[in-house]
N, C-alpha and C positions, 0 to 999 in steps of 0.2 A: 504493499499500500504506500510505502514511502518513496517508491521509484517514480521519478519525474518522466513522463512520457514525452515523445516528440511533439505531440499535439499541444501539450501544456506549455512546452517551450515556445512553440509557434504562436500560441495565444498570447503569451506574455510579451512578445515583441510586436504585436499587432497595433499597439497604441504608441509606439515610439515617435513616429512623426508628429502626432498630436502633442505628445509630452515635450518634445524639443521646442516646437513652436509655442506651446503654452508658457514655457519658461521664459522665452524671449518676450512674449506678449505681456505677461504680467510684470516681469522684473524690469524690462527696459523700454516699453512703449512710452510711458509718461516722461521718463527722464530723457529719452531720445527726442521727443517732440518739444520739450521745454528747454533743454540745455543744448541740444545739437541743432535742431531745426529752428529753434527760437520761436515756436508757435505760442500763441496766447495760452496762458495757463488754464483758464476756464475752458477754452476750446479743446485742449488736450483731453480734459475730462469728458467732454461731449463725444469726442471720437471714441473713447473707451466705452461710453454708454451706448453709442450706436452699435459697436461690435457686440456688446453683451446682449442688447435687445435683439439683434439679428440672430445671435446664437440661441437666445431664449425662445424666440418664435420658431426657429427651425427645429429645435430639439423635440418638442412634442409632436410637431408635424411629421418629422421623419419617423418618430416612434410609432405613430398611428399607421403610417404607410408600411412600415416593416411588419406590423401585425396583420395588415389587411392584404398586402400584395405579395405573392409568392413568385420567385424567379427560378429558372432552371439551375442557375449557379448557386442559389441559396438566398433566401430572403434577407439574411443579415450580411453575408459576405458581399452581396451585390452593392448594398449601400455603403459598405466599408470601402469598396473600390471607387465608387463615385466620390466619396468624401476625400479620399487620398488624392485623386486627380485635381479636385477643386483647391485643396490646400497647397499642393505643389505648384499650381498655376498662379496663385495669388500672393502667397506670403512674401516672396522676394520683392514685390513692389511696395510693401508697406514700410520696410526699413531701407528705402532707397530714395534717390532724388526723383521728383516728379518729372516724367518724360514729357517734353514739349510744353512745360509750364513756365518757362522763363519770362515770357511777356504776357502771360495769361493773368486775368484778375484773380484775386484771392479766393473767390467763390469756386472757381474752376479748380484751383490748387487743392482746396479742401474736399470738393466733390470727388476728385481723383482718388485721394486716400480713402474716403468713405466708401466708394464703390468696391475697391479691393478688400477693404475690411469686411464688408457684408459678404462677399464671395468666400473669403477665407473662413468666416464664422459659420457659414452654411456647410462648407466642407468639414470643418472641425466637428460640428454637431452630428453630421451624418456618420463620421467615423466613430465618434465617442459612443453614440447610442447603439449602433450596430455591434460594436465591440463589447459593451457592457451587457447587452441583452443575450449574448452568447453564453454567459456564465451559467444561468440556470439550465441551459440546454446541454452543455457538455460536462457540467459538474453535478453529480447525483447524490452527494452527501454534504452535510454542513461543514465537515472538515475540508473537503475539496473546494468548497466555496471560499472558505477563509484562505486556503492555500493559494488559489488562483488570484484572489484579491491581493494577497501579500506579494506574490510574484509581480503582478501588474503594478502595484504601488511602489514596490522596491525599484523596479525599472523606471518608473516615473521619476523617482528621485535620482537615479543614476543618470537619467537624461538631463536633469537640472545640473548635476555636477559636470557633465560633459559640456553643456552650454557655458557654464561659468569658467571652466578651464580654457575653452576656446576664446572666450571674451578676454580673459586675462592676457593670453598671448597676443591677441589682436590689439589690445590697448597698449601693450608693451611695445609692439612694432609700429604703433600709430605715429605719424609724422609730428604730432604735437606732444612728444614724450617729455619735453622740457616744461610743459605746463601741467600744473597739478589738477586743474579742473577741466571738465568736459567742455568741448566747443565744437563749432562747425567743422573743424579740421578732423574730427573723429568720425565723421559720417561714413567714411569708407570701412571702418571697423565694423559698424552695425550692418552695412550692406553685405560684407563678406560673411558675417555670422549667419545671416539669413540663407545665403547660398549653401553654406556648409551643412546646416541643419536639414535643409530640404533633401540634399543628396543622401545624407545618412538615413533619414526617415523613410524615404522611398525604398531604399534597399531592404530595410527590415519589413516594410509592408509587403514586399514580394515574398519574403520568407514566410510571413504569416499566411498568405494565400496558398503557398505551397504545402505547408505542414498541417493546417487546420482543416478538418472535414466537418462541415456543418450537417448535422443529421436532418434527414427529410422529415416532413410532418408526420408521416406514418411511423417512422422510427421513434419520434418523441412520444406519440400516443401509446405505442407498445410499451415503452419504458414506464410511462405513467400507470398503465394498466398492471404492470408487474408490481409496482408499489401497492396498488390497491389490493392485490392478492394477498400481500403480507398482512393486511388488516382485515380480518373477517368481519363481514357485515357492513363494510364501508362503501359508500358510493361517492363518486366525484361530482362536484358541482362546478360548472364552468363559470368563470368570473368575467363579466363584461366591464367596459369602461364605466358605465353607470353604476355597476356594483362597487367598483373601487371607490367611487366618490361617496359611498355610504360607509366605508370602512374607517373607523376611528384612528387606527394605527397608521393608516395612509397619511393622514395630516400630521401626526406626531413625528413620523419618520421624515416627512418632507421638511418640517421646521428644523428638526435636528440636522439634516443634511445641509440646509441653507446656512445655518449659523456655523457649521463646520467649515464650509467653503469660504465664508467671510473671514473666519479666524485664520485660515491658511492663505487665502489669496491676497487680501488687502495688505497684510504685513509684507508679503512678497513684492508688492508694488512699491511700497514706501520705505522699505529698508534701504535701498540705494540712496534715496533722498535724505533719509535720517542720517546716514553715514557721512554724506558730503556736506549737507547744510546744517545739521544739528551738531555733529561732532567735528566738522571741518576736516575730514580725512581726504586723502588724495583719490583721484578717479579710479585707480586700481582697486580700491576698497570695494567697489560695486561688483567685483568679481570674486575676491577671496573671502569676504564675510558671508555672502550667500552660499559660496561653496562649502564652507564649514557647516552652515545650516542644513544643506542638503545631505552631506555625509552623515550627519546625525539622524536625518530623516530615514536614510537607508537602514541604519542600525535599528531605529524604532520600528520600522516596518516588519522586521523579522522577530524582534522581541515581543511584539504584540500578539503574535501567534501563540506563544507559550503563556503569556498572561491570560489570553482568552481561555485556554484549557484549564488554567488554575482558578480563575475568579469569575469568568464569564464576560460577555460582551459589554454589559452595562458598566460594571466596575472598571473594566479596562478603558472604556471610553472616558469615564469620569477621571481616571488617573491621568490620561493624556490632557484633558481639559485643565486639570490642576497645574500641570507643567506649563501650559500656555499662560495661565493667569500669573504665575510666578514670574515668567519672562516679561510680561507686560509691566509689572512693577519694576523690574530690573531696567527696562528701557527708559522708564520715567525718571529714575534717579541716577542714571548713568551720566558721568561727567566726561568732558572732552580730555581732561588731563589724564584720566585713567582709562583711555579708550580701549586698551587691550582686554580689559575685563568684559567688553561687549561680547567677546566670544562665548562667555557663559550664558548670556541671554539668547544668543543665536543657537546654542546647543539645546537649551530647554525648549525653545519654540519649534526647533526642527524635530526633536523627538516627540513632543506633545502633539504637534500638528499631524505628524505621520500616523500616530496611534489613533487620533480622532478620525482621520480620513478613512483608514482601513476599516475601522469598526462601523463607521456610518455606511460604507458600501456593503459590508457583510450583513448588517441589519436590514438594508434595503433588499438584498438577495433573499434573506429569510422571510421578509414580508411577501415577496412574490411567491416563494415556495414552489408548488407544482404548477402554478398558473403562468408558465413560461409563454403561453400563447398571447398573453397581453403584457408580458414583462417589459417590452420596449416602451409601452405607454407609461408604465410606472417610472422607469428611468427617465423618460422624456419629461414627465411632469416634475420630478425632483430637480432635474437639471434646469428646467425653465425657471423655477423659483430661485434657484441658485444664481443663474446668470443675471436675471433682472435685479436681484438684491445686491449683487456685487457691482453691477453697473451703476445703479442709483447711488450706492454708497460712495464709490469713487468720484462720480460726478458731483455729488454734494460736497465732498472734501475739497475737490478742485475749485468749486464755485466760491467757497468761503476762504480760499487761500489768500493770505495777505501779500499782495503783489508789490510791496514796498521793499522787498529783500535786496540788500546790497551784496552782490556775490563776492566782493572782495573782502568782506568781513562776515562770513557765513555764521560764525559761532555767536555773533551778537544780534543777528537780524531776527525779525519777527517770524520769518519762515522757519528758522531753526527751532524755535519754541513750538511752532505749529506742528511740525512733524514729530516732535517729542510727545505731544498730547495724542496724536493719531496712533502712534505705536503703543501707547498705553491704553487708550480707551477702546479702540476697535477690537484688537484681539482679546483683550481682557473681558469685555462685555459679551462678545460673540461666543467665546468658549464657555462662559458661565451659563449663558442662555441655552447653548447646545447641551450642556450637562443636565439642565432642568428638563429639556425636551426628552432626553434619553431616559430620565427617571420616569417621565410620563409614559414612555413606551413600556417600561418595566411594570408600572401600575396597570396599564391596559392589558398586559400579558398575564398577570397573576390575580387580578381582582376577580372575585366571584368564582375562582377555580375550585372545583370540588376536591375534597381531601381524601377521597377513596382511592386506594391503590389497586382496586380490582381490575381496572382496564388502563392501558396506556393512553396518553393524550394523542389524538389523531393530528395529522398534518393539516396545514391550512387548506381550506376548500373542501374538506370531506365532511360528510354527515354520517353519524353513527346511528345504528338502530339497536345498539347494545345497551339498553337500560340506562344505568347511571352515567355512562360515558357520554350520552347525548348532551348533557349540560356542558361538559367540557368542550365538545365540538361546536355547540351553539355559540359559546363564548369565542372560540377561534374564528368562526365565520363572522361574528360581529366585529371583533377587534382587528381581525385580519393578520394576526401575528402568531408565528409558531412558538408556543410557550417553551418547547424543549430546547430551543436554540438560544434562549436568553442567557 
């Protein structure tokens, strides 16, 4: 059971293109637009919001299409291929000079970037949802679900490490090496970074399509029926989209996933600005500090698998949230004079965020259970809420940014204090609220559960005709969550 199959390896690398581009998008888009392209600070936030809204709208749409339309190549792998093509065709234009915009008005310049951002986010959403919705199809035990999520998330952080290492080298080779701060001379480094990540990601996407076999619908139904045989007297009830909207745990998991993504993504966006404008560090710091955070995230992604076995998903998630809260206080009270100790805060937020993210994905997979026929809709709905919340949060932060910052004295400017508050309030509050939502999932899973040990608790979506156990199953159908997996 501990042997890793070729299909599992292939699955784990199927999201590498998205992960590489995501690291560039969240870590470097804002600082690239404001410090390199010299765009308006508020407009940089609007571009980020446009991308997140496009991603958020595309995600549930693609999710529904995956569930409704079947292709000969596979309903999920087909959309993965479409998304890969869109990402590869658009991402290089985002971190590059606007082609033919030298004499064009500002509105054309901004529409140029906005259009490629929308195409990129559509492709990103198609790849993400198709890849996520494969988990309930190819993993048939809770342990395998956690294992695939750990592999996927571990490589997500490896991709981040790769991006930061490449960026470190590119900034070192940048023609403005004698300057401590980012400027227009560094635009080539960002363009080259986008080309490199596209080339690497496309190669791994080809490996994914080569190694992973997506089961046909009749194969999935047969495996579900085999599960039913193991539970005498159980019959399966198909769950529609309307049914999901009546499941209490659906909303609890969605809120938990949203706050998890805010706690992970927003600090990733503002850590480079915190380093350069709050602590006054050199531009190379935007590579090696995030690098340290991602290395610790990889460690956390594998540690959480063993924590899950010992204390369960809820306690593991809350442990990760506690680490993020501690790091938020550390960022608040960190001084520029002792900037080396910032590594401690980055270690904590890296480990904690990794644990929160993996457990949130695992609980989402548990929520879906045997209902893989509508699993893409669930992932799409979760991701929609996550994208919109992140986009609005970043746009609001940029809108209220004090634009009076004097970049020659960054440690004393209003912008430096502003980013200190952001790194304290956003991850601290989001992780605490995520922990509260996780506890709500725990309550929904165990409240009103019968205490009889005469029958095992059935999986999500089954109805029992075996006496006392019907109360447990009714609870599972109402809450939507598999109690055994908590």
